[in-house]
C-alpha positions as CSV (number, residue, x, y, z in Angstrom):
1,M,38.0,147.9,70.8
2,R,39.9,151.2,69.1
3,R,38.1,154.1,70.5
4,D,36.5,155.3,67.1
5,E,35.7,152.4,66.5
6,L,33.0,152.2,69.5
7,K,32.4,156.0,68.9
8,K,30.2,154.9,65.7
9,L,28.2,152.0,67.8
10,I,27.8,153.7,71.1
11,R,25.6,156.3,70.0
12,G,21.4,157.1,69.5
13,V,19.3,155.8,71.2
14,I,20.8,154.5,74.6
15,V,18.1,151.5,76.1
16,A,18.2,151.4,79.5
17,T,16.0,148.0,79.9
18,P,14.4,146.6,82.8
19,T,15.3,143.4,84.0
20,P,12.1,141.0,83.9
21,F,11.1,138.8,87.4
22,D,8.8,136.6,88.1
23,N,6.0,136.6,91.0
24,E,9.0,134.7,93.3
25,F,11.3,137.5,92.1
26,G,13.3,135.5,90.8
27,L,15.5,136.8,87.7
28,D,13.3,135.6,84.5
29,Y,16.0,135.2,81.4
30,A,13.9,133.5,78.9
31,R,12.1,136.8,78.6
32,M,15.0,138.5,78.5
33,G,16.2,136.7,76.2
34,E,12.5,137.0,73.9
35,M,12.0,140.7,74.8
36,T,16.2,141.6,73.5
37,E,14.7,138.8,70.4
38,W,11.7,141.6,70.3
39,W,13.8,145.0,70.1
40,V,16.1,144.2,67.7
41,E,12.5,143.5,65.1
42,N,11.1,146.6,66.0
43,G,14.2,148.4,64.7
44,L,16.7,148.8,67.7
45,V,19.7,148.1,66.0
46,E,23.3,148.8,66.0
47,G,23.8,152.9,64.4
48,R,20.7,153.3,66.0
49,A,19.8,152.1,69.4
50,V,22.8,150.6,72.2
51,I,20.6,147.7,74.7
52,K,21.8,148.6,78.2
53,C,21.2,146.0,81.5
54,M,21.7,146.1,84.6
55,S,21.6,149.1,85.1
56,L,19.8,151.3,88.0
57,M,16.1,151.1,85.6
58,G,17.6,147.6,84.9
59,E,17.3,147.2,89.0
60,G,21.1,146.6,88.3
61,P,22.3,146.9,92.3
62,Q,19.6,144.9,93.4
63,L,20.6,141.6,90.5
64,S,23.5,139.9,92.6
65,E,27.3,138.6,91.7
66,Q,25.2,135.5,90.0
67,E,22.3,136.7,88.6
68,W,24.1,140.0,86.7
69,P,27.3,138.1,85.0
70,Q,24.0,135.7,83.1
71,L,21.7,138.8,82.2
72,V,24.9,140.2,80.4
73,K,25.1,136.5,79.0
74,T,21.1,136.1,77.6
75,V,20.8,139.9,76.5
76,V,24.6,139.3,74.2
77,L,23.2,135.5,72.7
78,A,19.7,137.1,72.2
79,A,20.9,140.3,70.3
80,N,23.5,137.6,68.2
81,G,25.2,140.6,66.9
82,K,22.7,142.8,65.8
83,V,22.9,146.0,68.6
84,P,26.0,146.7,70.7
85,V,24.5,145.3,74.6
86,M,25.6,147.2,77.6
87,G,26.6,146.7,80.5
88,S,26.3,148.1,83.9
89,I,29.0,149.3,86.9
90,H,27.5,151.1,90.0
91,A,30.2,153.3,91.7
92,T,32.8,150.8,93.8
93,D,36.2,150.9,93.8
94,T,38.9,150.2,90.9
95,I,39.5,146.7,92.2
96,R,35.7,145.5,92.3
97,S,35.3,147.2,89.1
98,I,38.2,146.0,86.9
99,D,37.2,142.8,87.9
100,N,33.3,143.2,86.7
101,A,34.5,144.9,83.9
102,L,36.5,141.9,82.9
103,K,34.0,139.6,83.8
104,A,30.8,142.0,81.5
105,Q,34.0,141.5,78.8
106,D,34.6,138.0,78.1
107,L,30.7,137.6,78.4
108,G,30.4,139.6,75.4
109,A,29.6,143.7,76.0
110,T,30.4,145.8,73.7
111,A,30.6,148.7,76.9
112,L,29.8,149.8,80.3
113,Q,27.9,152.5,81.9
114,V,30.4,153.0,84.7
115,S,29.5,155.9,87.8
116,P,32.6,157.5,89.3
117,P,33.1,155.6,92.8
118,L,30.8,157.2,95.1
119,F,31.1,155.6,98.0
120,N,35.1,156.1,98.8
121,D,33.9,159.9,98.3
122,P,37.0,161.0,95.4
123,N,38.4,164.1,94.6
124,Q,38.7,165.5,90.8
125,D,41.7,162.9,91.2
126,D,41.5,160.0,92.5
127,I,37.9,160.0,89.5
128,L,40.1,160.9,87.1
129,R,42.9,157.9,88.2
130,Y,39.9,155.4,88.7
131,F,38.8,155.6,84.4
132,E,42.6,155.6,83.9
133,S,42.7,152.5,85.2
134,L,39.8,150.6,84.0
135,S,40.4,152.4,80.3
136,D,43.6,150.7,81.2
137,A,42.1,147.2,81.8
138,I,39.5,146.4,79.3
139,D,39.0,146.5,75.4
140,I,35.7,147.1,75.7
141,G,34.0,150.6,75.5
142,I,32.6,153.0,78.8
143,M,30.2,155.9,78.8
144,I,31.4,158.0,82.1
145,Y,27.1,157.6,84.0
146,H,27.4,161.4,85.5
147,T,26.4,162.0,88.1
148,P,26.3,165.1,89.8
149,W,23.4,164.8,92.0
150,H,25.1,162.9,94.2
151,S,28.0,163.6,96.7
152,H,31.6,163.2,94.5
153,G,29.9,162.6,91.9
154,E,30.4,165.4,89.7
155,I,32.9,165.8,87.2
156,M,34.3,168.9,85.7
157,P,34.7,169.7,83.0
158,E,38.8,170.1,83.1
159,T,38.9,166.3,84.4
160,F,36.3,165.3,81.2
161,L,39.6,167.0,79.3
162,K,42.4,165.5,80.9
163,M,40.5,161.5,80.0
164,A,40.4,162.7,76.4
165,D,43.2,160.3,75.7
166,F,42.2,157.2,78.1
167,E,41.2,155.0,75.1
168,Q,38.2,153.4,76.1
169,I,36.8,156.3,77.5
170,M,34.7,157.4,74.3
171,A,31.0,158.5,75.7
172,I,29.5,160.7,78.2
173,K,25.6,160.1,80.0
174,W,25.4,163.8,79.8
175,C,23.1,166.0,82.3
176,E,22.9,169.4,83.5
177,P,25.8,170.2,86.2
178,N,25.4,171.9,90.3
179,S,28.5,174.0,89.5
180,Y,29.3,174.8,85.2
181,K,27.1,175.3,82.8
182,Y,25.3,172.8,80.8
183,E,26.7,174.2,78.0
184,E,30.6,173.4,79.2
185,M,29.4,169.8,77.4
186,E,30.3,171.7,73.7
187,A,34.7,171.8,74.6
188,L,34.0,167.6,75.8
189,A,32.1,166.7,72.2
190,P,35.0,166.7,69.7
191,H,36.8,164.2,72.1
192,F,33.5,162.5,73.5
193,N,29.9,160.9,72.1
194,I,27.9,162.9,74.2
195,L,24.7,161.0,75.1
196,E,21.9,163.7,76.6
197,N,20.4,161.7,80.2
198,G,17.4,163.7,81.0
199,S,15.4,166.8,78.2
200,N,17.3,168.8,76.8
201,L,17.7,167.0,73.6
202,K,18.0,170.0,71.4
203,V,20.8,171.7,72.9
204,C,22.2,168.8,73.1
205,Y,22.5,168.0,69.5
206,Q,23.1,171.8,68.3
207,L,26.5,171.9,71.5
208,G,27.0,168.7,69.3
209,G,25.7,165.6,70.8
210,C,24.8,162.3,69.3
211,G,22.1,160.3,71.7
212,F,20.7,160.3,74.0
213,L,19.1,157.9,77.1
214,D,16.2,156.3,75.9
215,E,12.1,157.6,76.9
216,E,10.0,154.4,76.8
217,A,11.8,152.5,73.8
218,P,11.3,149.2,75.8
219,A,7.8,149.4,75.1
220,Y,7.3,151.3,72.4
221,P,10.9,151.5,70.5
222,Q,9.2,153.4,67.6
223,H,8.8,156.1,69.2
224,D,12.2,157.0,70.2
225,L,13.7,156.1,66.8
226,K,10.8,158.5,65.2
227,I,12.9,161.5,67.7
228,L,16.1,160.8,66.9
229,D,14.8,160.3,63.1
230,L,14.0,163.7,63.4
231,M,17.6,164.9,65.5
232,E,19.8,163.3,63.5
233,S,18.1,165.0,59.6
234,G,18.4,168.7,61.5
235,K,13.9,168.7,62.7
236,L,15.7,169.5,66.5
237,D,12.2,171.5,67.3
238,E,10.5,168.7,66.0
239,G,12.3,166.3,67.9
240,Q,12.0,168.0,71.0
241,E,7.9,168.4,70.8
242,L,7.3,165.0,70.0
243,W,9.8,164.1,72.8
244,D,8.3,166.8,75.6
245,S,4.5,165.2,74.2
246,A,5.2,162.0,76.0
247,T,7.8,162.8,78.1
248,G,5.8,165.4,80.6
249,P,2.9,163.7,80.9
250,L,4.7,160.4,81.8
251,Q,7.2,162.2,84.0
252,S,4.1,163.8,85.5
253,F,2.1,159.9,86.6
254,Y,5.8,159.1,88.0
255,R,6.5,161.3,90.5
256,R,2.9,160.5,92.2
257,M,3.9,157.2,92.2
258,T,6.6,158.0,94.1
259,V,4.6,158.8,97.2
260,R,3.1,155.3,97.8
261,S,6.8,153.4,96.7
262,G,9.3,153.9,94.5
263,G,11.8,152.6,91.8
264,Q,13.5,153.6,89.9
265,A,12.0,151.1,87.3
266,R,8.7,151.3,88.1
267,L,7.8,153.4,85.4
268,K,9.2,151.7,82.4
269,K,7.7,148.4,84.3
270,A,4.2,150.1,84.3
271,V,4.2,151.2,81.2
272,M,5.2,147.9,79.1
273,E,2.8,146.4,81.7
274,A,-0.1,148.5,79.7
275,M,1.4,148.0,76.9
276,G,1.9,144.1,76.2
277,K,5.1,143.3,77.0
278,S,5.2,142.8,81.1
279,M,8.5,142.5,82.9
280,G,7.3,141.3,86.3
281,P,7.4,143.5,89.6
282,M,10.4,145.0,90.8
283,R,12.5,144.0,93.8
284,P,10.8,144.7,97.6
285,P,10.7,147.2,99.3
286,S,9.5,149.0,95.5
287,L,5.1,147.3,95.6
288,P,4.0,146.4,92.8
289,H,1.1,148.4,90.3
290,S,-1.9,149.6,91.5
291,E,-4.9,148.7,90.1
292,E,-5.3,152.3,89.9
293,E,-2.3,152.7,88.8
294,M,-2.9,150.8,86.0
295,E,-6.1,152.4,84.9
296,E,-4.8,155.7,85.5
297,L,-1.4,155.3,83.0
298,R,-3.7,153.6,80.2
299,G,-5.3,157.3,80.2
300,I,-1.9,158.7,79.8
301,I,-1.0,155.9,77.0
302,R,-3.5,156.4,75.4
303,S,-3.9,159.7,75.7
304,I,-0.6,160.4,74.0
305,G,-1.3,158.1,71.4
306,W,0.0,154.9,71.8
307,P,-1.6,151.5,71.6
308,V,-2.7,150.5,75.1
309,S,-2.8,146.2,75.6
310,G,-6.6,145.3,76.4
């Protein structure tokens, strides 16, 4: 698919979906299919959203080589062409990344979220060669997952700009850098779709961004879609205020949760459970949610104004 076509698709609300597991921690493909259909029915569709599976929020690194392709296939079939489906590649070397990317492409994915090859201790030239090789090998889109909080995960603005001619590199999952200013993204926006991976939605859109990673769209799509509408209509202050109204209380709760047990998917899975859309537990060593955690979370969700199950 051409770069200009991909840029029309990979925008709006990028929805990081949890992966459902049963009580024995087996992957529940039927549940993932059901939820994908529900997400589409509730407005997460082409032009407004992207369904992203097997990301860190989806416990992608914990999935086996047999599980993740079947998960992608399940989501693609359930989406039925109504919403782009994005897979994820997590910090692997060039050869393995190309192999996994080609598998995801053959399964019908529209794009991939791809982290730099962190465990190869890359410099900027290594990162450039990595993404160029991947772009040359596939015909689907690549959203670079910028991870400056990791060693070797920060990508410099000049490195991004050198990727502007890589046909499949068409989006950046953006966040606050370590060694340069957030506002450097303004020079990148003419070349890539910039998608905010944090809470700076207003600034991102002011500088040319065109989307954001969701707050809790898998549980309550209406919240993130309303924010998107506000942002796209130029009501940036209102959109930021609505985002902050949920993100502040939920992230504060998440920080308290991690004292007992960590896991990036724990908050999303807890919110989905509280709102009647259970996706099961995380895999060990992350602990299941306690009754005390769930009761506190239900109170927070009610205070935000979202519907709570039960």
